[in-house]
C-alpha positions in Angstrom: -150.3 -139.7 80.0 -152.7 -141.0 77.4 -151.3 -143.2 74.6 -152.0 -142.5 70.9 -152.5 -145.8 69.2 -154.7 -145.0 66.2 -153.6 -145.9 62.8 -154.8 -144.8 59.4 -154.4 -146.7 56.1 -155.2 -144.9 52.9 -155.0 -141.4 54.3 -155.2 -139.8 50.8 -158.1 -142.0 49.6 -161.7 -141.0 49.5 -162.5 -143.6 52.2 -159.5 -143.9 54.5 -159.4 -146.8 57.0 -158.9 -145.5 60.6 -158.4 -148.0 63.4 -158.5 -147.2 67.1 -155.5 -149.4 67.7 -153.0 -151.2 65.4 -154.1 -154.8 66.2 -156.1 -156.6 63.5 -157.2 -160.1 62.9 -155.5 -162.1 60.2 -157.4 -163.4 57.2 -158.6 -167.0 57.6 -158.3 -167.1 61.4 -161.2 -165.0 62.5 -164.0 -166.2 60.2 -166.2 -163.2 59.1 -166.0 -161.5 62.5 -169.6 -162.2 63.4 -168.7 -165.7 64.7 -166.7 -164.0 67.5 -169.2 -161.2 68.3 -170.7 -163.3 71.2 -167.3 -164.1 72.7 -165.4 -160.8 72.4 -166.0 -157.1 72.6 -164.8 -156.4 69.0 -164.8 -152.6 69.7 -161.5 -153.2 71.4 -159.7 -154.3 68.3 -158.3 -152.3 65.5 -159.9 -154.0 62.6 -161.3 -157.4 61.4 -159.9 -159.0 58.3 -162.3 -161.6 57.0 -161.4 -165.0 55.5 -160.6 -164.8 51.8 -163.6 -164.5 49.5 -163.7 -165.6 45.9 -166.2 -164.9 43.0 -167.8 -168.4 43.2 -168.3 -170.7 46.2 -165.3 -173.0 46.9 -165.4 -176.3 48.7 -161.8 -176.1 49.7 -159.0 -178.7 49.9 -159.3 -182.4 50.7 -159.2 -183.5 54.4 -157.2 -183.4 56.6 -156.6 -179.7 56.3 -154.6 -179.0 59.4 -151.7 -180.5 61.4 -149.7 -179.2 64.4 -146.0 -178.7 64.0 -143.3 -177.6 66.5 -144.2 -174.0 67.4 -146.8 -173.8 64.6 -149.4 -175.3 62.4 -149.5 -176.4 58.8 -152.7 -175.9 57.0 -154.2 -176.3 53.5 -157.8 -175.0 53.6 -158.1 -174.4 49.9 -159.9 -171.0 50.3 -163.3 -172.7 51.1 -165.9 -169.9 51.2 -169.5 -169.3 50.0 -168.6 -166.8 47.3 -168.9 -163.0 47.2 -172.7 -163.0 46.5 -173.5 -165.0 49.7 -170.9 -163.0 51.8 -172.5 -159.7 50.8 -176.0 -161.1 51.5 -175.4 -162.9 54.8 -172.4 -161.2 56.5 -172.1 -157.6 55.2 -175.4 -156.5 56.9 -174.1 -157.7 60.2 -170.7 -156.0 60.0 -171.9 -152.5 61.0 -172.9 -153.9 64.4 -169.5 -155.3 65.2 -168.1 -151.8 66.1 -164.8 -152.5 64.3 -163.9 -151.8 60.8 -164.1 -154.8 58.5 -161.6 -155.5 55.8 -162.6 -158.0 53.1 -159.9 -160.4 52.1 -160.3 -161.3 48.4 -158.7 -164.0 46.2 -159.1 -165.2 42.7 -157.5 -167.2 39.8 -157.4 -164.2 37.4 -157.2 -160.4 37.4 -160.8 -160.4 36.2 -162.0 -162.3 39.2 -160.3 -160.0 41.7 -161.8 -157.0 39.8 -165.3 -158.4 40.0 -165.1 -158.9 43.7 -163.7 -155.4 44.2 -166.5 -153.8 42.1 -169.2 -155.6 44.1 -167.6 -154.9 47.5 -167.5 -151.1 46.5 -171.3 -151.1 47.0 -171.2 -152.5 50.5 -171.1 -149.6 53.0 -169.9 -151.9 55.8 -166.6 -152.8 54.1 -163.9 -150.5 55.2 -161.0 -151.9 53.0 -159.8 -154.7 50.9 -156.8 -157.0 51.5 -155.7 -158.6 48.4 -154.5 -162.2 48.9 -152.0 -162.5 46.0 -150.8 -165.9 47.2 -153.0 -167.5 44.6 -152.1 -169.0 41.2 -152.7 -167.0 38.1 -154.3 -169.7 36.1 -154.2 -167.7 32.8 -150.5 -167.2 33.2 -149.4 -170.8 33.9 -150.3 -171.1 37.5 -147.5 -168.9 39.0 -148.5 -167.1 42.3 -149.6 -163.5 41.6 -147.5 -162.4 44.6 -144.3 -164.1 43.6 -143.6 -161.8 40.7 -143.5 -158.0 40.9 -145.0 -157.5 37.5 -148.0 -159.7 38.1 -148.5 -158.3 41.6 -148.4 -154.7 40.3 -150.8 -155.6 37.5 -153.5 -156.9 39.8 -153.0 -154.0 42.2 -153.3 -151.5 39.4 -156.5 -153.2 38.1 -158.1 -153.0 41.5 -157.0 -149.4 42.1 -158.8 -148.4 38.9 -162.2 -149.8 40.1 -162.4 -149.1 43.9 -162.1 -146.2 46.2 -161.6 -148.5 49.2 -158.1 -148.7 50.8 -156.1 -151.5 49.3 -153.8 -153.7 51.4 -151.7 -156.2 49.4 -150.8 -159.2 51.4 -147.4 -160.4 50.3 -146.2 -164.0 50.2 -142.8 -164.9 51.6 -142.4 -167.4 48.7 -141.0 -164.8 46.4 -137.4 -164.2 45.2 -137.5 -160.7 46.6 -140.5 -159.7 48.8 -139.1 -156.1 48.9 -139.2 -155.8 45.1 -142.8 -157.0 45.1 -143.7 -154.5 47.9 -142.2 -151.6 45.9 -144.1 -152.7 42.7 -147.5 -152.8 44.4 -146.9 -149.5 46.1 -146.1 -147.9 42.7 -149.3 -149.5 41.4 -151.5 -147.9 43.9 -151.5 -150.0 47.1 -152.3 -148.1 50.2 -150.5 -150.6 52.5 -148.8 -154.0 52.4 -149.2 -156.8 54.8 -146.7 -159.6 55.5 -146.1 -162.3 55.7 -148.5 -164.9 54.5 -147.8 -168.5 55.4 -144.5 -170.2 54.4 -144.8 -173.3 52.2 -144.1 -176.5 54.2 -144.7 -180.2 54.2 -145.5 -182.8 57.0 -145.0 -186.5 56.2 -147.2 -189.1 57.9 -144.5 -191.7 58.5 -147.0 -194.5 59.2 -149.0 -193.9 56.1 -145.8 -193.0 54.1 -147.5 -190.0 52.5 -148.1 -186.3 53.1 -150.3 -185.8 56.2 -152.5 -183.1 54.6 -155.0 -184.1 52.0 -153.6 -181.3 49.7 -150.1 -182.5 50.1 -148.2 -179.5 51.2 -149.6 -176.5 53.2 -148.8 -173.1 54.7 -146.9 -172.9 57.9 -148.0 -170.3 60.5 -147.4 -169.6 64.2 -144.3 -168.7 66.3 -142.0 -170.8 64.2 -142.2 -168.3 61.4 -142.0 -165.1 63.5 -138.3 -164.3 63.1 -138.6 -164.7 59.3 -141.7 -162.5 59.2 -140.0 -159.8 61.4 -136.9 -159.8 59.1 -139.1 -159.4 56.0 -141.1 -156.5 57.6 -137.7 -154.9 58.4 -136.6 -155.3 54.7 -139.9 -154.0 53.3 -140.4 -151.1 55.7 -137.1 -149.7 54.6 -138.1 -149.4 50.9 -141.8 -148.4 50.9 -143.6 -145.3 52.2 -147.0 -146.8 52.7 -147.9 -148.5 56.0 -146.6 -151.9 56.6 -148.9 -154.5 58.5 -146.8 -157.3 60.2 -148.0 -160.7 60.9 -146.6 -164.1 61.7 -146.6 -165.8 65.0 -148.0 -163.0 67.2 -149.2 -164.3 70.5 -148.3 -161.6 73.0 -147.5 -157.9 73.1 -143.7 -158.5 72.9 -144.2 -160.2 69.5 -146.3 -157.3 68.2 -143.6 -154.9 69.4 -140.9 -156.6 67.4 -142.9 -156.0 64.2 -143.6 -152.4 65.2 -139.9 -151.7 66.1 -139.0 -153.3 62.7 -141.2 -150.7 60.9 -144.8 -152.0 61.0 -147.6 -149.5 61.5 -150.0 -152.3 62.4 -150.0 -156.0 63.2 -152.3 -158.9 62.7 -153.0 -161.8 65.1 -153.7 -165.1 63.5 -153.3 -168.7 64.6 -152.7 -167.8 68.3 -156.4 -167.0 68.4 -157.4 -170.7 67.8 -156.2 -171.6 71.2 -157.1 -168.4 72.9 -159.7 -166.4 71.1 -159.1 -163.3 73.2 -155.5 -163.0 72.1 -156.2 -160.2 69.8 -157.8 -158.1 72.5 -155.0 -159.0 75.0 -152.3 -157.9 72.6 -154.1 -154.6 71.9 -154.6 -153.7 75.5 -151.2 -155.0 76.6 -149.7 -152.7 74.0 -151.3 -149.6 75.5 -150.1 -150.8 79.0 -146.6 -151.3 77.7 -146.5 -147.8 76.1 -147.7 -146.3 79.4 -145.1 -148.1 81.5 -142.3 -147.0 79.2 -143.5 -143.4 78.7 -144.3 -143.8 75.0 -147.0 -141.4 74.0 -147.4 -142.4 70.4 -146.6 -145.4 68.2 -144.6 -143.0 66.0 -142.0 -143.0 68.8 -141.2 -146.7 68.5 -142.2 -147.6 64.9 -139.0 -148.5 63.1 -136.8 -147.7 66.2 -134.8 -150.9 65.8 -133.6 -149.7 62.4 -130.1 -148.1 62.1 -130.2 -144.6 63.7 -133.4 -145.5 65.6 -135.5 -143.4 63.4 -139.3 -143.9 63.6 -141.3 -143.9 60.3 -143.4 -140.8 60.0 
């Protein structure tokens, strides 16, 4: 029996994103994809999500930017990137050779910056979708995170929906009063999918130096430590939206991915586990197909959301 593992995001859009399997890379953990092309056969993954790109180049946060924690890592990279102009010149021409759809992660400090990036990305044939990193401060509105407020998150989603035909995935922050409310707001504003969760705010103290370990002070926690929180939030969101949900947070093996799928996710993203073992993303994708075969599961539809009351998969 063959397994049906393909996933489509933005089925009703002019340019739907169709993936051969539901396993994607997470933004900020896989570079721009081309860095891994010599190490991995990227045709075996569902999609590649790039690191977040801004309008202008950013140097990023002060060093150090990374520290290990129990079952995870805390990072404050500061969105360092060369800016959308250089990304389109240097990386976009190479994406068509990767044999996997490329989703451009975008970030900004104002709605206008997000819109500018989306408009420029619209012209690049190699870009298969956009992931909106809304865990950024809205400088014009006092610095609150776009993704922490349903109104602001909906505003930026609607603005991008008006200027791009690309599928829009809105990446939600767990640092919101109600992640489910934000998810419903961005769906109503035109999002084709939501991904969650982004990193959880944390702090590590250097007890010898008597100050925060990271140069930026606090940072974002990722890895297995946040997985139960992420699975619960996917569970909450998948019950209130109809668009596909992409789950991420601490996925290192197929059993982790299955938790998200059974909680209602249509796809998953592998992030920090790939730093130690770059082939994690491929192993998870192939182990998922093997698991389905062993358990007589012909389609992801059979198990998506099956842990919910009534064991009803999400069609």
